C-alpha positions in Angstrom: -26.5 4.3 -9.4 -24.8 4.2 -5.7 -25.9 2.9 -3.2 -25.9 4.6 0.4 -26.6 1.1 2.2 -25.5 -1.3 -0.2 -21.7 -2.6 -0.8 -21.4 -2.8 -5.0 -20.5 -6.9 -5.4 -17.2 -6.7 -7.0 -14.7 -8.1 -4.0 -11.6 -8.2 -6.1 -10.3 -6.3 -9.5 -7.4 -7.5 -11.5 -5.4 -5.3 -13.7 -2.5 -5.7 -16.1 -0.8 -3.1 -18.8 -3.5 -0.9 -17.6 -4.2 2.8 -18.1 -5.3 5.5 -15.4 -8.6 3.5 -13.9 -10.5 4.2 -10.5 -12.6 1.1 -9.2 -15.8 1.5 -7.3 -17.1 -0.7 -5.0 -18.3 -1.0 -1.5 -16.5 -4.4 -1.0 -13.5 -4.5 -2.3 -10.7 -6.1 -0.7 -8.5 -7.3 -3.2 -6.6 -5.6 -6.0 -4.1 -7.0 -8.3 -1.7 -5.0 -10.1 1.2 -6.7 -12.7 2.7 -4.4 -16.0 2.6 -0.7 -16.2 0.0 0.5 -15.3 -1.3 4.5 -14.9 -2.7 6.4 -12.2 -5.2 4.0 -9.8 -8.1 5.1 -8.1 -10.0 2.9 -4.9 -12.6 3.4 -3.7 -14.8 2.4 -1.1 -18.6 3.6 -3.0 -20.9 6.1 -0.7 -21.9 3.7 1.6 -22.6 6.2 4.2 -21.5 3.3 6.9 -18.0 1.8 5.4 -18.3 -2.3 5.1 -14.5 -2.9 3.7 -12.1 -1.4 6.4 -9.3 -3.6 5.1 -7.4 -3.1 1.1 -4.9 -5.6 -0.5 -3.2 -5.2 -3.7 -0.6 -7.9 -5.4 2.0 -6.8 -7.2 3.7 -9.1 -9.4 5.9 -7.1 -11.5 3.8 -4.2 -11.3 5.5 -0.5 -12.2 2.3 1.4 -11.6 1.4 4.8 -11.3 0.3 6.6 -8.3 -2.6 4.3 -6.5 -4.7 6.6 -4.2 -6.7 4.3 -1.6 -10.0 5.5 -0.2 -10.2 7.0 3.6 -12.4 4.3 4.2 -9.5 2.1 4.8 -7.9 1.5 7.4 -5.2 -1.1 7.0 -3.6 -1.7 3.1 -1.8 -4.8 2.9 1.2 -4.9 0.4 2.1 -8.5 -1.5 5.1 -8.2 -3.7 5.5 -11.7 -5.7 6.9 -13.6 -9.3 9.3 -10.5 -9.6 9.8 -6.6 -8.0 7.8 -3.7 -8.0 7.6 -0.3 -7.9 4.5 1.9 -6.7 5.0 5.6 -8.0 3.1 6.9 -4.9 0.6 5.7 -2.3 -1.8 7.8 -1.4 -3.8 5.9 1.4 -4.6 9.4 3.7 -6.5 6.8 6.2 -5.5 4.1 6.8 -3.9 3.2 10.0 -1.4 1.0 9.1 0.2 -0.7 6.4 1.3 -4.3 5.9 4.2 -4.9 3.0 4.5 -8.7 2.8 5.8 -11.4 0.2 8.7 -12.4 -1.5 9.6 -10.0 -3.9 11.0 -6.5 -3.3 8.2 -3.0 -3.6 10.1 0.1 -3.8 7.3 2.9 -3.3 8.7 5.6 -5.2 6.6 8.4 -2.2 3.7 7.9 -0.3 0.9 10.2 1.5 0.5 8.3 4.8 -0.9 11.1 6.6 -2.8 8.8 9.9 -0.3 5.8 9.5 1.1 5.0 12.9 2.6 1.6 12.6 4.5 -0.2 9.2 5.4 -3.8 9.4 7.5 -5.1 6.2 7.9 -8.9 6.3 8.8 -9.1 2.6 11.3 -11.0 2.1 12.6 -9.6 -1.0 12.5 -6.2 0.9 10.4 -2.9 0.7 12.0 0.5 -0.3 10.2 4.3 1.3 11.1 6.9 -1.4 9.7 9.7 0.8 10.1 9.7 4.9 7.4 8.4 7.3 5.6 10.6 9.9 7.6 11.1 13.9 5.2 9.3 15.0 5.5 5.7 12.9 6.2 2.7 13.9 8.9 1.1 11.4 9.1 -2.6 12.2 11.1 -5.0 9.3 12.4 -8.4 8.6 14.4 -10.4 6.7 14.8 -8.1 3.6 17.0 -5.6 2.2 15.1 -3.0 3.5 15.2 1.5 3.2 12.9 3.8 4.6 14.3 7.6 5.5 13.0 9.2 9.1 13.3 12.6 10.4 12.8 13.2 13.6 11.1 10.5 15.1 9.9 9.5 18.2 9.5 5.4 17.6 11.0 2.5 16.8 12.5 1.4 13.5 13.8 -2.2 13.7 15.0 -2.9 10.6 15.9 -7.2 10.8 18.1 -9.2 8.5 18.9 -8.1 5.3 21.3 -5.3 4.1 19.0 -1.7 5.6 19.3 0.8 5.2 18.5 3.9 7.1 18.2 8.0 6.0 17.8 10.4 8.5 
C-alpha cells in the first residue's frame, strides 16, 4: 500500500527493451533507459508533500515511447550517452526546467512541457525538439547540432556552436 507520508525506497530504475511500464516511488530520482521501449509513466508516489523534485533520465541508444513524468518533478534532466536516443513524447506538466546533457544526440519527437520556462542544452551530440516550444520559454544551447521550433516567442533563443536549426 502507498503511504501519504513516507517516501518509497526505489530511487533508481534501469529498463532495457521494455514494454509499457509504470514506476511509482516517492524516492525516484534516476531512470536509465536503453533499447526499444513502450510508454513509461514515472510517478512520485502519493505523498502529501513531494520528496523529490528532480528527475534524471539517462538515455543510451534508446527508442522510447512516450515518457510521462509526475507533476511533482519540477526539473527534468535528460542525459544522452553511448548512442543517439529518441523519445516519442516527453510529457512533464509540472516541470519548469528541462536540461539536456551528455555526449550523444537526443531527439524528442514531441514534447508536452506546459510549465517549462527554461530549456538548457549542453549536449555535445545535439538535441532536437519536434514540436514548438512555448512562447515564454528561454532556450539556451551550446555545442551540438540542435533543432528547435518557436512561435511568437518573447524569450531569448540562443543556439551556440554546431549546425543548428530554428524553425519559426
